[in-house]
C-alpha positions in Angstrom: -27.6 -20.0 4.5 -30.0 -21.5 2.2 -32.8 -20.3 4.3 -31.4 -16.7 3.7 -31.6 -17.1 0.1 -35.1 -18.5 0.4 -36.0 -15.5 2.4 -34.4 -13.2 -0.3 -36.5 -14.9 -3.0 -39.8 -14.5 -0.9 -39.3 -11.0 0.0 -36.9 -9.7 -2.5 -38.7 -6.7 -3.6 -39.2 -5.5 -0.1 -35.6 -6.1 1.0 -34.3 -4.5 -2.2 -36.4 -1.2 -1.7 -35.4 -1.0 2.0 -31.8 -1.7 1.3 -31.5 1.0 -1.3 -33.5 3.4 0.7 -31.1 3.0 3.7 -28.1 3.4 1.5 -29.4 6.6 0.0 -30.4 8.0 3.4 -26.6 7.7 4.4 -26.3 4.3 6.2 -23.0 2.3 5.1 -25.0 -0.5 3.5 -23.6 -1.0 -0.1 -26.6 -1.9 -2.2 -24.6 -3.3 -5.1 -24.6 -6.9 -4.1 -28.4 -6.8 -3.7 -28.8 -5.2 -7.1 -26.8 -7.8 -8.6 -28.7 -10.6 -6.7 -31.9 -8.9 -7.9 -30.8 -9.1 -11.3 -29.8 -12.7 -11.1 -33.2 -13.7 -9.7 -34.9 -11.9 -12.4 -32.6 -13.8 -14.9 -33.9 -17.1 -13.2 -37.6 -16.1 -13.5 -37.9 -15.6 -9.8 -38.3 -11.8 -10.0 -39.3 -9.3 -12.6 -36.5 -7.4 -13.7 -38.6 -4.1 -14.5 -40.3 -4.1 -11.0 -37.0 -4.6 -9.4 -35.5 -1.5 -11.3 -38.5 0.5 -10.7 -38.6 -0.1 -6.8 -34.9 0.5 -6.5 -35.1 3.8 -8.5 -38.3 4.6 -6.3 -36.3 4.0 -3.0 -33.4 6.0 -4.2 -35.5 9.0 -5.1 -37.1 9.0 -1.8 -33.9 9.0 -0.1 -32.4 11.9 -2.3 -35.6 14.0 -2.3 -35.4 13.8 1.6 -31.8 15.2 1.4 -32.8 17.7 -1.0 -35.5 19.1 1.0 -33.3 19.0 4.0 -30.8 20.9 2.2 -33.3 23.7 1.1 -34.4 24.1 4.8 -31.2 23.8 6.6 -28.7 25.2 4.0 -24.9 24.7 4.5 -25.4 23.1 7.8 -26.4 20.1 6.1 -23.0 19.6 4.4 -21.2 20.2 7.6 -23.3 17.5 9.1 -22.6 15.0 6.2 -19.0 15.9 6.4 -18.8 15.0 10.1 -20.4 11.6 9.8 -18.7 10.9 6.3 -16.2 8.0 6.0 -14.6 10.3 3.3 -12.1 12.9 4.1 -13.6 16.5 4.5 -12.5 17.1 1.1 -15.7 15.4 -0.2 -17.7 18.8 0.1 -15.2 20.5 -2.2 -15.3 17.9 -4.9 -19.1 17.9 -4.9 -19.2 21.8 -5.2 -16.7 21.5 -8.0 -18.7 19.1 -9.9 -21.9 21.3 -9.5 -20.1 24.5 -10.8 -18.8 22.5 -13.9 -21.7 20.5 -14.9 -24.8 21.9 -12.9 -27.7 19.5 -12.8 -26.1 17.2 -15.4 -23.8 16.0 -12.4 -26.8 14.1 -10.9 -26.5 11.8 -14.0 -23.1 10.5 -12.7 -23.3 11.3 -9.0 -24.2 7.8 -7.8 -21.1 6.3 -9.8 -18.8 8.7 -7.7 -18.1 7.9 -3.8 -18.8 11.0 -1.9 -20.6 12.8 -4.6 -23.7 10.3 -4.2 -24.3 11.6 -0.7 -23.5 15.2 -1.1 -25.2 16.0 -4.5 -28.9 15.8 -3.4 -28.5 18.4 -0.4 -26.3 20.6 -2.4 -29.0 20.8 -5.2 -31.5 22.1 -2.5 -28.9 24.5 -1.0 -28.3 26.1 -4.5 -32.2 26.3 -5.1 -32.3 24.0 -8.0 -36.0 23.7 -9.0 -37.6 20.3 -7.7 -38.8 19.3 -11.3 -35.3 19.5 -12.7 -33.8 17.8 -9.7 -36.3 15.1 -9.9 -35.6 14.7 -13.8 -31.7 14.4 -13.6 -31.8 12.5 -10.3 -34.2 10.0 -11.6 -32.2 9.5 -14.8 -29.1 9.1 -12.8 -30.8 6.5 -10.5 -32.1 4.6 -13.3 -28.7 4.7 -15.1 -26.7 3.4 -12.0 -29.3 1.1 -10.4 -30.4 -0.3 -14.0 -26.8 -1.0 -15.0 -26.3 -3.3 -11.9 -29.6 -5.1 -12.0 -29.1 -5.5 -15.8 -25.4 -6.8 -15.1 -26.9 -9.5 -12.7 -29.5 -10.5 -15.2 -27.1 -11.2 -18.0 -24.7 -13.1 -15.9 -27.3 -14.9 -13.7 -26.0 -18.3 -14.4 -22.5 -17.4 -13.3 -23.9 -15.4 -10.0 -26.1 -18.6 -9.3 -22.8 -20.7 -9.2 -21.2 -17.9 -6.8 -24.4 -18.1 -4.7 -24.2 -21.9 -4.4 -20.5 -21.7 -3.5 -21.3 -19.0 -0.9 -24.1 -21.1 0.5 -21.8 -24.0 1.0 -19.5 -21.7 3.3 -22.6 -21.6 5.7 -22.6 -19.1 8.5 -18.8 -18.5 8.2 -19.4 -16.2 5.1 -21.5 -13.9 7.2 -18.7 -13.6 9.6 -16.2 -12.8 6.7 -18.5 -10.1 5.4 -19.2 -8.5 8.6 -15.4 -8.5 9.2 -14.6 -7.0 5.8 -17.2 -4.4 6.3 -15.9 -3.5 9.7 -12.2 -3.4 8.3 -13.3 -0.8 5.5 -15.1 1.3 8.0 -12.3 1.1 10.6 -9.7 2.1 7.6 -11.9 5.0 6.4 -12.1 6.1 10.0 -8.5 6.0 10.6 -7.8 7.8 7.3 -10.1 10.6 8.3 -8.6 11.0 11.8 -5.2 11.1 10.1 -6.6 13.8 7.9 -8.1 15.9 10.6 -4.8 15.6 12.7 -2.8 16.8 10.0 -4.8 19.9 9.8 -4.7 20.6 13.5 -0.8 21.1 13.3 -1.5 24.5 11.8 -5.3 25.1 12.9 -6.7 28.1 15.0 -10.1 27.6 16.6 -13.0 30.2 16.0 -12.9 31.3 19.6 -9.1 31.9 19.6 -9.2 33.9 16.5 -12.2 35.9 18.0 -10.0 36.6 20.9 -7.0 37.7 19.1 -9.1 40.1 16.8 -10.9 41.7 19.9 -7.5 41.9 21.5 -6.5 44.3 18.8 -4.0 42.0 17.1 -3.6 42.7 13.3 -4.5 39.3 11.7 -5.3 38.6 8.1 -8.3 36.6 7.4 -8.9 35.0 4.1 -12.4 33.6 3.4 -11.7 30.8 1.0 -15.3 29.3 0.9 -16.5 28.1 -2.2 -19.1 30.4 -4.0 -21.9 28.0 -3.4 -21.1 28.1 0.4 -20.9 31.8 0.4 -24.4 32.1 -1.4 -25.9 29.6 1.2 -24.4 31.6 4.2 -23.2 35.0 3.1 -22.1 35.9 6.6 -18.2 36.5 6.9 -15.7 37.7 9.4 -15.6 41.4 9.3 -12.6 42.5 7.0 -11.9 39.1 5.7 -10.4 39.0 2.1 -12.8 36.9 -0.3 -11.4 34.8 -2.9 -11.9 31.2 -4.0 -9.1 28.5 -3.6 -9.0 28.3 -7.5 -7.8 31.9 -7.8 -5.5 32.2 -5.0 -2.4 31.7 -7.3 -3.6 34.6 -9.4 -4.9 36.8 -6.5 -2.2 36.0 -3.9 -1.0 39.5 -4.2 -4.1 40.7 -2.3 -2.8 39.1 0.8 -0.4 40.9 3.0 2.9 39.4 3.7 3.6 41.4 6.9 1.0 40.0 9.2 -0.1 36.5 10.3 -2.6 35.0 7.8 -5.6 32.9 8.8 -7.6 30.9 6.1 -10.9 29.4 6.4 -13.0 27.5 4.1 -16.2 26.2 6.1 
């Protein structure tokens, strides 16, 4: 284990850069422990705190700009992809869109502090056509606020973290097994949570092909398009005859929905 810490000391900048970049690209690699470790090493004089923060912010922005450009090119398909691979339930996209509608580019300042929003915010900024300069400004400030906070925290408490590191080192290889088990358990719990969420939806779910067959067969089905306005702007096509309304206005506009026919809702 001591060799691992020596490796981190010798290659700390490279490890920090690659790890933060991997996290921002979507890999389930939490960067917080490494940011604290970088701050602690800086507090011990073995790293430069400003270089560590600058590299972490640069790595974060490279990942975010990649998703931003992907969002501009691929549109709403990117959010569908992220929701398929995300460990969070499918409501993550809705929460992200709500934050953007309420706060606009300012939501990027706190996006990295919010699970789900961190991953979804950059591609959504590209989808809605946010100017690149504006995105870089707010995303960079958000990255600096988030990453700098944890590096600074490690720097301030470097002595205490050094004691924790020494204790961890004394555990030897077993600590790696514990950490790997904890990460695996977290991923498994999130996966089970997601499957339960999807299974609950399937109870009253109709497939697009089935709906198409019923409409072509002449059945009088009421279709309600509940997509968020940002989703609709990115892909304005909808089912012919569908009633358009946002989920937030359903309570006020419910009278528009006929009660004498079967109702099908769709939101993605």
